N, C-alpha and C positions, 0 to 999 in steps of 0.2 A: 572620509566617512561622514555620512549625513548627520546633522545635529539631532540630538535626542529630542523627543516631543516635549514641548514646553508646558502645556496645560496640565495642572496637577490632577484634575479630575479624571483624566484619561489613564493615569497611572494607578488609580486607587484600587483597581481590580487585580493588580499584579502582586504576587508575593514579594516581601521585602528583599529577599535574596536576589530576585530578578532585577530590582532596582540597582543592587550592588553590581550585578554582572553588566548591566547597561553602562554604569559608570566605569567599570573595569575595562570594558571594550574601548571607551573613549580614552582612558589613560594609556591603554596599549597602543592606540593609534599615535598618541603623542610620543611615546617611547620609541615607536618604530620610525618616527620622522627624524630621530637623531640617533642613528646606529652608532655603536661604540667601536665597531671594527671598520676596516677599509674594504671589506667585501661588498660586492654590489647587492647581495641579498640581505634582507632585513635580519638584524640580530638583536633580539629583545634582551632586556636585562637578565643576567643569569640568576639573580635573586628573586625574580618574579615567581609567585607560587604556581602559575600555569606552566611557565617555561621550565621550572625545576622538574616537572614531571616528564619532559620530553628528552629522550636520550640525545646526547650531544651529536651523535652521528646522524640523527634524523633532522637536526635543525637547519641543515644546509641542503635539504633536498632540492634537486635541480629545478623541478617544474611541477607544481609551484612550491615555494618555500613553506614549510609547515607552519611557521609563525604567521603567515598571511592567512592560512586556513583557520588557525586558532582565532584570529581576529574576525573572520567571516562567521565562525560559529558563535562567538561572543556578541556579534552584532544582532543576532536573532532576537534576544529579549527586547531590544529597543524597537524592533519591527512588530513584535507581538503586541505591544501596547496599543497599536493602531487598530487591531482587530478584535480585541476583547472588549466589547461594548459594555454598557450597563447590563447587569444580569437580567435575563428575561424569565418568564414563568416556565420553568422546566422541572422535570422530575430528576433531582440531583442524584448522582451516584454516591450513595452513602455506605454501601457494603464494604467492609475491609478487604474482601477478596477482589473488589473492583478497583481499589486504590493501587497505584504504581509505587512500589517501594524503591528507595535509592539503590538498594542492593540489586534489584531486578534491572534497573536502568543501567547500572554499572556493568552487570553481566552481559546484557544484550549489546552494549557499546563495544565491549571487548571481543564479542563474537563477529564483529564486522570483518569482512575480507578486505585487506589493504588495497588490492588491485582493482576493486570494483570502481566503475565510473562514477564521478560526482554528479550532482544535479545542477540546476541553473544557479544555485547559490554558491557553487564552487567549493563547498565543504566536502572533504573526502572521507571515506571510511577510515583511512589511516589516522586522520585527525581525531575522530571520535574514539578510536581504539586506543590511541596513545594517551589521550587526555581524559580517559573514562572516569578516573577518580575525581577530577576537578569539575567535569561537566555534568556528571550524573545527578548531583543534588539539585542543580539548577533546572535541568530539563525534566526531571521527575515532577517538580512543582509546576512547571509550565504545562506538562501533559495532564497532570491531575486537574489543573484549572480548566483545561480544555474539556475534560470529561464532565466536570461540574457544570460548566456553561453549555455543554453539548454543542460546542463551536470549535471548528478547526481554523486556526489562523490562516488568513489568505496567503501569507508569505510561504506557507507549506504546500499550497495547492498549485504552484507553478510547475510546469513540466515541459520538457523539450521532446517532441516526437521524432525519433530517428527511424528512417525507413530502411529496413534490412531486407535485401533481396532474398526471395524464397528459392530462386533458381538462377542459373547462370545467364540464360537468355530472357531478358525482360520484354514482355509484349504489352503490358498494361499495368495499371495501378494495383490490380489484384495480385500481382506478382511480388509485391512488397509486403512485409510484415511490420506494422507500426509498433515500435517499442518506446515506452514512455520513460525518459530519464527524469526521475524525481529526486528531491532532496533526500539525502541519506538520513537526515534527522527524522523526517516524517516516516520514512521506510522503517526506521528503528521503532518508532511509535506503533506502526502498523503491526509489527511482529508481536508486540505485547497485547494489542487488541485481538490479534489472530488467535493467540493462545487462550485468551478468555472466551472467545466465541466458540472455539473448538470444544472447550470443556463444557460450556453451558448448553450447547445444542446437541452434544453427542447422544444423550439418551433417546432423542426423538428423531434422529437421522435415519433415513432409509437404509436398512442393512445391506442393500445391494449398491450403495454408493461407497466406493472403496478409496476415494481420495481422502487424505488426512486420517486414515484409519490403519494403525499398525497391525501387522500380523493377520490381515484379512486376505483370505484365499478362496478360490472356488474350484470345483472339480470339473474337468472336461468330460463331455459326453458327446455322443453322435447326435448332432443337432443341425438345425437351420439357423444361420447367423446373418444378421444385418448390422453392419457397422455404419453408424450415423455420423455425418459431419454437419456442423452448423456454419453459417456465414456470419462473420464478425460477432461471435457469440457474446463477448463481454460488452461490446458497444451497444447491444440491443436490450440490455436489462432495463425493465421499467421500474423506476424507483418505488412507486407506490405499491406495486405488486411485491417487490422485494421486501419492503417494510412489513407488509401484511404477513408474508411467509415467515419472516424472522420473529414476529410477535407470536405466531403459532408455535415457534420453536423455543419459546420462553426467554427470548432476548429482551432485557429490560427496555422500557420506553426511552430512557435517557441514552442508552447505547444506540438505539434506532435513530434518535435525533442527532447524535454525533455522526453516525454513518451518513445521514441526510446531508449534513454540513460538509462532510468529507467528499461526497460525490457530486455536489452542486457547485456552480461558479468556479470551475477549474480553469486556470489560465494555461493555455497550450499554444505552442507554435510548432510548426513542422520544419525539420531541417533535412535537406538532401544535398550532400556534397557541400559546395560553397554557398548554396542558396537557402534562405530562410523565409518563411511566410510571416505575415503579421500575426500578432497574438490574438487569439479568440477565446471567448468565454464559453465553456462547455458545461452543460448540466445533465447530460445523458450518459448512461452506461458507466462502466468502470474502466480505468486505464489498463491498457495491455501490459502484462508483466508487472502489474502492481502487486504488492505483497498480499493484500486482502482479496484481490479479484477472483482467484481460484476458489477460495472458500465461499465468498459471496455467491458465486455462480452455482456452486454445488448445493448451497442452501436454496437458491432460487429454483433449482430443478428437483428439489427434494420430494415434491408431491407428484412428480412424474413417475408413476409406478404401473406395473402390470396388474390387471384384475384377474387374469387367468393363471392358475397354478402351473400350467404346462408351459408358460412363457415367462422367461426371466428378462428383466430390463436392467442391465448392468451399467453403472456409471462410474467414470473416473474423471472428476471435474467436468470439463466440457466435451469429453469423449463418451459416447453412449453406444451400447451394443445391445441389440435385441436377440435373444436366444430362444428359439422354439423347439421344444421336445416333440419330435414328430413320431407318431405311432401309426403303423399301417398306412403310411402315406397321407394321413389326415393333417392338413395344414390350415384349416379354417380358423382355429383359435389364434394361430401365429399371424395370419393375414389380418384378422380383426384388430389385434393389438397394434399392428403397424398403422392402421387407419386411425386408431385412438391416439397414437403418438403424434401423427400429423395434425390432428385436431388440437391436441394440447399445445403443440408448438405455435399454432395460429393464435390461440387464446393468450399465449404468453410472449408474443412478439419475437419468437425465434424462427429464423428462416433456415430450412433444410438446404444444405449445399449438395446438389445432386452429383456434382463432380467428385465429392468426397464420400458419398454414400455408396457402399458396396455390399452386395449380398453374396454369401458363400454357402 
């Protein structure tokens, strides 16, 4: 395990409990170096407060040992010290409703699905789920500090892009779907931010955007329908436009600044089979299958609406459908709205995928 940062001034911005966890991770490493049993797997002290929370049957998980996952999770606070700089001039999140409580952190840790894949840091959902009581107080403080500084620690912005085939016969790169494997720690944080954004933007969201809206339905009629597909929708989001739209939806400046940090300077590498690319820094778009991506895209397209009452533009995240109510064969309003949609896409850097766009 890497040595903890030495300069005291770099630690000044981190809550005291984070210092304790950084020291605890170092002590865990020492304890792991001298296992008490003859097993090949690491066996930490039974009396350790973290290990006491782990069921004995889970401590000898074949691959990887849960104790090593715990050490990986506890190593995060020492990495965070390098990315929380001196506070800059920002609008801090001061509302109680914006603060992450320990109970919320504990609950969302416990909801993790054990069999989900870990991110580049090797921390698995099973680790966070099993050690929720011990880890929740620490990460709630780290996440609140992140919101206060409007800064996402760089160690949370690493991802591995896995290329998943869309079809059996691969003829080109477009036949792969890029899926970002990110740290389950930041994905947990995203879920909390997601809940906040859904709540604060709900009153101003287009009523014909059905993503993240429970019990929303519409009635079928005899109509002309155009199902619209976009090319690389999440990757083409323009950050400045997104922030402008979020501001109009009453999202606080501090949260917009946090989202800016989250979406910029992302460290990504692409993995295909046994081959991996070099790591690149990306500051465009939102990661595919990222927890926040769907909601951010739905808010990005919130102002894409129909001006004609006889034409409805229905949206579900990145799926868009234009429905025209045709009377006596009159389609001019429907055709005009399709032209308006094409213009809107051009102004917002979204490319229509003609292979995915179908009229019925």
